[in-house]
Every structure is written in structure tokens, then in C-alpha cells.
N, C-alpha and C positions, 0 to 999 in steps of 0.2 A: 540821782545820778552819784556814782562813787568810782573810784580807782583803785583796783585791787589786783596784785599779780600782774601788772602792767596791763590789764584789760580795763577799759572803759566799760562799766555796767551799766545798762540803761533798762528801767521798768517797763513794760508795756500793758497797762492796765485794760481791761475789759471795758469796752465801750457800751454804755446804755441809753438808748433812745427811750426816755420815760415818757416822752409824746413823739411822734411822728405823722406829720399832716402832708401828704402828696399835694400840691397847690396848684400844678401846672406841669406842660410839656414845652420844651422849645423846638424850634424847627429843626435842629439838630437829631433829635430823638431824647436828649437827656433831661430827666424828670427834676422838676422844681420841687425843693423840698422846705419845711419849716420845722425844726425839731428843739426839744429840750435834751439836750445831751448832759449825762454824768458818767463817771467811769468809778467801777469798783476797786476793791483793793485786791483783787484776784486778777492774776494775768500772765501773761509770757515775760521772758526777760532774754536781751539781747547783751552779749557782750562782745566787744571789738578790741582787736589787737592790730597793731601798725604789721604791715605785710601785703603782699598780692591778694586780690580780691578773691575770695572762697566764703563758702558757706557750709557750715555743719549745722546739724539739726539734733537735737535730743528732746527727751521729754515724755511725757506720757501721750500725746497726741502727733509725735514726730513721724510716725508712719503715713500718715495723711497728707503729707507735703513732701513735695520734691525740691532737687537743689539745682533744677534747670533753670536757665537763662530768666524764664517767665517769673520766677519768684520775686515777690514784691521787696524784700530785702535788698537784693542784689540789683533791682530796679533802681531802688532808692540810691543806692551809693553809685551808680553809673551816671545817675540824674546830675550829681554834683562833683562826679571825677573822682569819688573816694576809693582809695586802695586801703583794704584792711580786711583781716580775716575776721568773719563774723561766725559767732555760735549763738543758734536761737534754741531757747528752752522752751519749747511749745507745750503749755500748760493748758490752753484753750482749745475746745474742739473747731475742728477749720469748717469754715463756710457756715457759720451759725449765728449770724447776726448781730455779734458781739464786737465786729470791728477787729479781730484777731491780726489779720495781713495787714490792715490799713495800722493798727498800733505797732506791729513790729516794724513796718516801715518808717513810721514817725520817731520810732525808737532809735533806729539807725542813722536817720537823718540828725536827731539830737545828741547823738554821740559823736556822729563826724562833726558837727559844729564844735564839741568841745575839743576835737582833734585839730581844729583851726580852720574848716571850711566852712561857707557860707551856706544858709539854707537857700533853696531853690524858688525860684519865682513859680507862683502857679503850682503849688504841690498837689491839687487836687487832681493833677494829669495821671497821678499814679491812684487815684480813688477817691469819691466823694469825702471818705471820711479821714483822710489823712490831713487836711488842715486843723480839724476839730482835735483830732489825737495828738497834733505835735503840742498842742497845749495842754491837754489832758487835764483839763480842769470844768467844773461845769459852765456850759454856754449854749447860747440859742445859735443853730446853724441853719443857715438858709441858702437859697440859690441851688447850684449844685454842688454844695458845700464847700464854696469858697467865700461864702461871708459868715463869719465867727465873731459874735458879739460874746463876750466873758460876761459871766453873771456872778453875783455875789456868792460865798459860800452856801450849800446847801445844808439843811438840817440833818442831823446822824441817821441815817437808814438803816435798818436790820435787813438784810436782803437773804434772799434764797435764788440763786440761779441754775435753771433747769434745762438740760437740752436731752432731748429723746433719742440721740444717737441716729439723727439723720441729716442729711444736707440738704438743703433748700437751695436750689439756684435761682438768685436774685433776679436775672432776667425774666425767668419765668414768671415769678410773681408780681413784677411790675406789668407785663404783659396779661396778667389776668385781673388787673385793677380794671374793675368797671368803670369810675370816674377819676379823671386824672386832674380835675380843678377843683379841687376841695377846699373849703375856707382855711387860713391860717390859724395859727395858734392864737389863744386870746392872749391880752398883756400878761407878761410874767412879772409878777410881784415880785417882793423881798419877802421870803418864807421864814417865818420866825420858829414853827415847830414842824415835825414830820406830819402831823395832822392838816396842817395849812396845805402842805405839798400834794398830799393823797387827795385832798378836796378837790385843789386845782386841777388834777390829774384826771379826776373824774369828768371834768368838762372836756378833754382831750381825747384824742385817738391815737391809734396807730392805723393808719390807712390801709397798710399791708397786711394787717391781720387776719382779715378775712379772706382775700385770695391765696394767701400761704395756707389757711387752715383746709380750703376746697383742695389745693393741692397736696397738702400733708396733715390729715386728719389727727396726727399725734400730738400736733400743737394744740389743738381743742382739748386732749387728754391732758395735757401736761398742765394748761390754765385751771382746769376742774380740778387736778389733784392738787395745785397750789391753794386753791379757795378752801379744797376740802381739810388741809392741814392747816387752815386759821389765816390765813393771808387775807389781812386786810385790804389790798390792792394787788392785782396781779396783770400783767400784760405781756405780749411779745416785745422783743428786742429786733429792731431792725428789720430785715425781711425774714426773720427766724433761721432755725427753728427754736434759738435759745427763749426762754421766759423768764421774767423775774417775779417775785413775789415779794412784798414789803409787810415785815411782822412787826408786832408790838413789841418784842423783847428780842436781845442776842440770844437769850435760851431758847426761845420759840423758833428762831430763826434756826438755829443748830438743830432740835429737834425735829423740824420739817425736812431739812436736808437729809438727815439719816434716815428718816422714814421713806424719802423718795428716791433713795438709792438703789433703784431696782435694775435688774439686769439690762445692761445696754444703756441705761440713762446715765448722764452726767447729772450730779448735784451737789452744789458747794453753797456753804452759808457765807455771808461776806456783810461788809459795809462798804460805803463811799470812800474812795481812796482819799488821802489827805489832799487839799487844793493847793499845789505848788506856789500859787500865789500867797497864801496865809502861812506858809513856813518861815 
């Protein structure tokens, strides 16, 4: 968080579901989740200045969003009665499984808190990812997103994030899920090395990956491409279509991202964002 030229500037890092198990479904239709969540060093950015509530969007993916009343940034501000001019710089693909909209809404709430407003009760009403994005640190997320258990900082990871340029509708992915009462995550230990984390991830799943591939075969193409570039581990995040690969070195990740910059694909090398609690 920083204050520059009278604007409160807040990063909105990309959320990564390193593992995502769907463990049940409530009577109201909401799915129960159990997920290991981390945040990448790449993301969107919001800047708030005092004034009547308004939203301006710029950045490489601005065209994919509207500034109508349903925008999550505006909904977040209205939830706490915030009045501010919001500028959203959209660096992440829209509807891509890395929490862009939720991270943006959470960033707006954090900025408004800095401006003197209180965080809202039950922020999951804005979306299941909003509570975990508020903290933007490694966590285990359970329930419908309202149960967030902070975890110790994760080992340094050399990542490549790839989206094949398609939007996957989350409701359709959940509807295509064959089984909705899957086992939860195994116990989450403290990971001393990246190899410990990838070994643990190999015991876990993203239960939404198979239905997403059935709806959008490009997801499988991305996963295969990451592995062909040398990723030691590759998985889809959230409900897709963005996938991540874990590489041995920053150089290998940079080379892979360059190779995967195909027409229509978004590919970027990154690492995990610094843990706010460790700063």
C-alpha cells in the first residue's frame, strides 16, 4: 500500500489455487471448497482518490470489463459506503481463474480501510475469493470462502502463468463437476523447500480441472505446453482457464514464458508475492 499524488495505491495480486478440492454442496447450492491459496507477484492495481464514487479502467485487459453497477470494485465500495474515484489498471485476463475481480474488490476494500472505513462483515458475499484476497498471503481457504487460515510463508517458487485467451464460465465448470463430495486436502505442513511443496501438491488435486478441460480443451493444451517447457509441476488455477507451472530456476521460467507467448495466449514469468505478514 502506498500514497502517491493524493491517491491510495493498492496492489491486487493474482490468486493461485495451488490445490483446490470441492468437498460438498450446501442446500442453497453453494459449493464447499478446501484450497491452498498463494499469490503471485503479478497482478492488477487500484488507485483511490477522494471524491464521488466512480470507476475508470485502463491497462492491457481493460476492454474485457465494463464500468457498470455490477463491477466488483463498485460493489465493494458500496458495501462499506465508500466514496472514492477508483482507477483500476487491469493487467490480468478477465474471468481467468486467478481471482482478478475478487482481488480488485479486496484491494478497494483495503484502500478504503486506509481511508478510514471499516471492512465489511461477510466479504464472501462479493465472491468466494474475496476473504482470502483481502489478506493476499498464503492460506488454506475452506467453506464457501469464509474460512481462511493463514499459513507460514511458502518457499520461493519460479512460476509461469499461462492463459489461452479464453474465458471459462465458473458456473458451467461447477455444473459439469461429476462428484461434489470429494476428500479434503491432506494436512498442510510447513514447507522448507520448493521440492517439498511440489511433492505435497502431487498428492492433491484441482477438482475443477477435468470439467474445465471438457468445456475448454485449450486448458489441456496449456498444461501440456508447460510440461513440455520443463515445468516440474503444472496445474490449472481456480475454475480456469489460467494454468501455472513451477520451474527450477527464474531463468527457466523466463525462457518458458517467452516460448509460450503464442498468438492469443497470455504468458508471464513470476514468483510468489512477498507475504505481507513477513514484511
